[in-house]
Phi, psi and omega in degrees: 000124174273303180208164184220144176219136186232138170241108187255146186065031183287138185270064172217152181288148176299326182290329182282316182303311180301332182295317188285316183299325183286343167302310193259349185287131181087356175272164174299147179299322189284324181292327184285321174295325173293319187294314184298333188294322188247018179274127182269057182228154188293330182278348184300320175288332174301307185289323178303318176290329182284326178291322176292332170290324178293325181288329170292320177292332173298324185287320186284320186291327181215103182294336181267018176286144181280113180301329184286335180272000175291140173212159184283106189282306189218135182212131190207159176229129173241156182283135172255155176298147178252051186280331185275330184249092180245131178232164179230151176237129174300145173235185180291153179059028177073012176275162179223140181239145182279142165254122186259121176281132188287146169207145196219158167253127182243136182225135184227131179244113168272140170240175183243133179258137175264000000 
């Protein structure tokens, strides 16, 4: 493990974020950034910022790291709790049901290929 970056409590549903994460998993860091630049998904800017953060973390933690050898070793999305954003929808007979807005924890771990 060279570096790790996490985005916690991100206001995007895990299902939408996983679509973008699956695009870049296993790719070179530079190639992933270029792919995310032109991906028209809602999670693409969030994941792009996270990959840039992981590259910066790798540069700070070990200054002699080869940035061209960095690749996305592990990337995953977990569901975050929705305690802050609760919405209610009116239902029949005076009832109300909760609408849960999606939020997620996104983690990216970079490795180095030799």
